[in-house]
C-alpha positions in Angstrom: 75.1 140.0 111.3 73.1 137.7 109.0 76.3 136.9 107.0 78.1 136.0 110.3 75.3 133.7 111.4 75.3 131.9 108.0 79.1 131.5 108.2 78.9 130.0 111.7 76.2 127.5 110.6 78.2 126.4 107.5 81.3 126.0 109.6 79.5 123.9 112.2 78.0 121.7 109.5 81.3 120.8 107.9 83.0 120.3 111.2 80.2 117.9 112.2 80.5 116.2 108.8 84.2 115.5 109.2 84.0 114.3 112.7 80.8 112.1 112.5 80.2 111.1 109.0 83.1 108.8 108.9 80.7 106.2 110.2 77.4 105.9 108.4 74.5 104.2 110.1 72.6 101.6 108.1 68.9 100.8 108.5 69.9 98.0 110.9 71.8 100.4 113.1 75.3 99.2 112.2 78.0 101.6 111.2 79.9 101.2 107.9 83.2 102.9 107.2 83.4 105.7 104.8 86.3 107.8 103.8 86.3 111.5 104.8 86.1 112.6 101.2 83.2 110.3 100.6 81.4 111.7 103.7 81.8 115.4 102.6 80.8 114.6 99.1 77.7 112.8 100.4 76.7 115.9 102.3 77.4 118.2 99.3 75.5 116.0 96.8 72.5 115.6 99.1 72.2 119.4 99.5 72.6 119.9 95.8 69.9 117.4 95.0 67.5 119.0 97.4 68.2 122.5 96.0 68.5 121.9 92.3 67.2 118.4 91.6 69.2 115.5 90.3 72.0 115.5 87.8 73.0 112.8 85.3 76.3 111.0 86.0 78.3 110.3 82.8 81.1 107.8 83.1 83.1 106.7 80.0 84.2 103.1 80.5 85.8 102.8 77.1 89.2 103.7 78.4 89.2 101.6 81.6 91.9 99.0 81.2 94.0 96.6 83.3 97.5 96.5 81.9 100.9 95.0 82.7 102.1 98.5 83.8 99.3 99.1 86.3 101.3 101.0 88.8 102.6 103.5 86.2 99.2 103.8 84.7 97.6 104.5 88.1 95.1 101.7 87.9 92.9 101.1 90.9 92.9 97.7 92.7 90.0 96.4 94.7 90.9 93.9 97.5 88.0 91.7 98.5 88.0 89.5 101.6 84.9 87.6 103.0 85.1 87.1 106.7 83.7 85.0 109.5 85.1 85.1 113.1 88.4 86.3 111.8 89.7 88.6 114.5 92.7 86.5 115.3 94.0 86.8 111.7 93.3 90.5 111.1 96.6 92.0 112.6 98.8 90.0 110.2 96.3 90.5 107.3 96.6 94.3 107.6 100.3 94.2 108.2 100.9 92.4 104.9 98.6 94.7 103.0 100.3 97.8 104.4 103.7 96.4 103.3 102.6 96.3 99.6 104.6 98.5 97.3 101.6 99.3 95.3 100.4 103.0 95.9 98.0 103.0 98.8 95.8 105.7 97.2 95.1 103.3 94.4 93.9 100.5 96.8 90.3 99.9 98.0 89.7 97.2 100.6 86.2 95.7 101.1 85.0 93.1 103.5 81.8 91.1 103.8 81.3 89.8 107.4 78.9 86.9 107.8 77.5 85.0 110.8 80.2 86.3 113.1 80.2 86.1 116.9 83.6 87.6 117.7 85.0 91.2 117.4 85.8 91.1 113.7 83.7 94.1 112.9 85.1 96.2 115.8 88.6 95.4 114.7 87.9 96.3 111.1 86.5 99.6 112.1 89.6 100.4 114.1 92.0 99.5 111.4 89.9 101.3 108.8 90.0 104.5 110.9 93.8 104.1 111.1 94.3 103.4 107.4 92.1 106.2 106.2 93.2 109.0 108.5 97.0 109.0 108.5 98.8 112.3 108.6 100.6 111.7 105.3 98.0 111.6 102.5 100.3 109.2 100.5 99.8 106.7 103.3 96.0 106.8 103.2 94.0 104.1 101.3 91.5 105.2 98.7 88.5 103.6 100.5 87.7 100.9 103.0 84.2 99.4 103.2 82.7 96.9 105.6 79.5 95.1 104.7 77.6 92.7 106.8 75.3 89.9 105.4 74.3 86.9 107.5 73.4 83.6 105.8 72.6 81.8 109.1 74.9 79.0 108.1 76.7 77.5 111.1 79.4 74.8 110.8 81.6 73.6 113.6 85.3 74.3 113.0 86.2 70.7 113.2 83.7 70.0 110.4 84.8 72.8 108.1 86.6 70.6 105.6 84.5 67.5 105.9 84.0 66.0 102.4 80.3 65.5 102.6 79.7 69.1 103.6 81.9 70.8 101.1 79.3 71.4 98.3 76.9 73.1 100.7 79.7 75.1 102.5 81.2 76.3 99.3 77.8 77.2 97.9 77.4 79.6 100.8 80.9 80.9 100.2 80.0 81.6 96.6 77.0 83.6 97.7 79.1 85.6 100.1 81.7 86.4 97.3 78.9 87.5 95.0 77.4 89.8 97.5 80.8 91.4 98.3 81.7 91.8 94.6 78.4 93.4 93.5 78.5 95.7 96.6 82.1 96.9 96.3 83.0 97.0 92.6 83.2 100.6 91.4 83.5 102.0 87.8 87.2 103.0 88.3 88.4 99.6 89.6 90.7 98.0 87.0 91.8 94.9 89.1 90.1 92.8 91.7 92.1 90.8 94.2 90.5 88.0 96.1 92.6 87.6 99.3 92.1 85.1 102.1 92.4 86.6 105.6 94.7 83.8 106.8 97.4 84.1 104.1 100.4 84.9 106.2 103.3 85.5 103.8 103.7 87.0 100.4 106.2 89.4 98.7 105.6 93.2 99.0 105.7 93.4 95.2 103.2 90.7 94.5 100.6 93.0 93.0 103.0 94.4 90.4 104.5 91.0 89.8 101.1 89.4 89.0 99.9 92.3 87.0 103.1 92.1 84.9 102.0 88.7 83.7 99.1 90.5 82.0 96.4 87.8 81.9 92.8 87.8 82.8 93.0 85.6 86.0 96.3 84.7 87.7 97.2 82.9 91.0 100.4 82.3 92.8 101.2 78.9 94.4 99.9 78.8 97.9 101.7 76.5 100.3 101.1 75.6 103.9 103.3 77.5 106.4 105.4 74.9 108.3 107.8 75.3 111.3 110.6 73.6 109.4 110.0 75.3 106.1 109.1 72.0 104.4 107.1 72.0 101.2 103.4 71.3 101.8 100.7 72.3 99.3 97.7 74.2 100.6 95.5 75.5 97.8 94.6 72.4 95.9 91.9 74.2 94.0 94.4 75.4 91.4 94.6 72.7 88.9 94.6 71.5 85.3 92.2 68.9 83.8 93.9 65.8 82.4 92.7 63.2 79.8 91.7 60.9 82.7 89.8 63.6 84.6 87.9 64.7 81.4 87.0 61.1 80.6 85.8 60.4 84.1 83.5 63.4 84.0 81.6 62.0 81.0 80.1 59.4 83.3 79.2 61.6 86.2 75.7 62.9 87.1 75.6 66.5 85.9 74.9 67.7 89.4 77.9 66.0 91.0 80.4 68.4 92.5 84.1 67.5 92.2 86.4 68.4 95.1 90.2 68.3 95.3 92.4 66.9 98.1 90.0 64.3 99.3 90.7 60.5 99.3 86.9 59.9 99.1 86.9 60.7 95.4 90.1 61.1 93.3 89.7 63.4 90.3 92.9 62.6 88.5 93.6 66.3 87.9 97.1 67.9 87.9 97.3 70.2 90.9 99.5 73.2 90.8 101.0 72.4 94.2 102.5 69.3 92.4 104.0 71.2 89.5 107.7 72.0 89.2 108.6 75.3 90.9 112.1 75.9 89.5 111.2 77.4 86.1 111.0 81.0 87.4 108.6 83.0 89.6 106.6 84.4 86.6 106.6 81.3 84.4 102.9 80.7 83.9 100.8 77.6 83.2 97.2 77.4 82.1 94.7 76.3 84.7 91.1 75.0 84.6 90.3 75.6 88.3 91.5 78.2 90.8 91.1 78.8 94.5 90.9 82.2 96.1 93.8 82.4 98.6 95.3 85.1 96.4 93.6 85.5 93.0 94.1 88.5 90.9 91.4 89.2 88.3 91.0 91.9 85.7 87.8 93.6 86.7 86.5 93.2 83.1 86.1 89.5 83.8 83.7 90.1 86.6 81.9 93.0 84.8 81.2 90.8 81.8 79.4 88.2 84.0 81.9 85.7 85.4 81.1 85.3 89.1 81.1 82.5 91.7 78.3 80.0 91.0 76.6 78.7 94.1 75.1 76.1 91.8 76.9 73.3 90.0 78.6 74.6 86.8 80.6 71.9 84.9 80.9 69.9 88.1 82.2 72.8 90.2 81.0 75.5 92.5 82.4 78.7 93.9 86.0 79.6 92.9 86.6 76.6 90.7 83.2 77.2 89.1 84.4 80.8 88.5 87.4 79.6 86.6 85.3 77.3 84.5 82.9 80.1 83.8 85.7 82.5 82.9 87.2 80.0 80.5 83.8 79.3 78.9 83.5 83.1 78.3 86.9 83.1 76.5 89.1 84.5 79.3 92.5 83.1 80.2 93.2 81.5 83.6 96.8 81.0 84.7 98.9 80.0 87.6 102.5 80.6 88.6 103.9 77.4 90.2 107.2 79.1 91.1 105.6 82.1 92.8 105.3 80.9 96.4 103.0 82.4 99.2 102.0 80.8 102.5 98.8 80.1 104.3 98.5 79.5 108.0 97.8 76.0 109.3 94.2 76.3 110.6 93.0 74.2 113.5 
């Protein structure tokens, strides 16, 4: 009889774990998505800790590498996307990710939602539940995490790209990226992909293609989606310094932030959207600045300290500051002018 009662209690506990621990309540009352395996492991480890005390966790990082043959080597990719009022873009965002030819069980997706007033978090939870609980295990993603951090920074949509507000806006964006990176990066992640929610077209093989270039930081050429298919550059934060731009910076105040694509201050840099695109999709060029519409980074770059400065670093903040920082640390930063992806035309 005692054995039967104990068996019933254990069965009830694990049934409850699988049905309810998929959502974990935070101290603020919000639910964050956890995989089923994570939930069960959490229950088991908590019980073990109470019964037998803690145990040391040994992880050997010496063999963690990001290689040109990432798919064959089973290397994990972490996709990171900061969000704010993004519900309208999420269906296409998840559709494109789900088309990727990279193995789904090697992909983690993490979001940081900030200062949001729409149903972004609700939609993320719904898609996470779908992606994590598919019938075929090969179609399930390794993990999906949703973080929320408000910065109380409000900017009208029509002022989003105003020249005077860019240093402040992008400083908050940098803080958002750093929060997301430090919260989501795990010891097994070999690659980090920074992906804009409103990128609307890229090849299914893009992860393998960019990994095959085998450099520390690499970006494709992000153009604006147009109705007639005409060529319009979007991500102007991918650029090379020139002799003129370097000379001009010698006379600037150290705290002056340079911005691309604004007539108010011409930087004389060579933008990747202006470079020839006919030399082949994987023909790479060195860059001194990058955006983050689709930026693939070897996780080692972030682990060794290159992040997104919310302060002025060599006249840059956020993603371009990250590129400057990575180069200052000896990492290689490259772009692929002939590898085209598209970004939606925002209002």
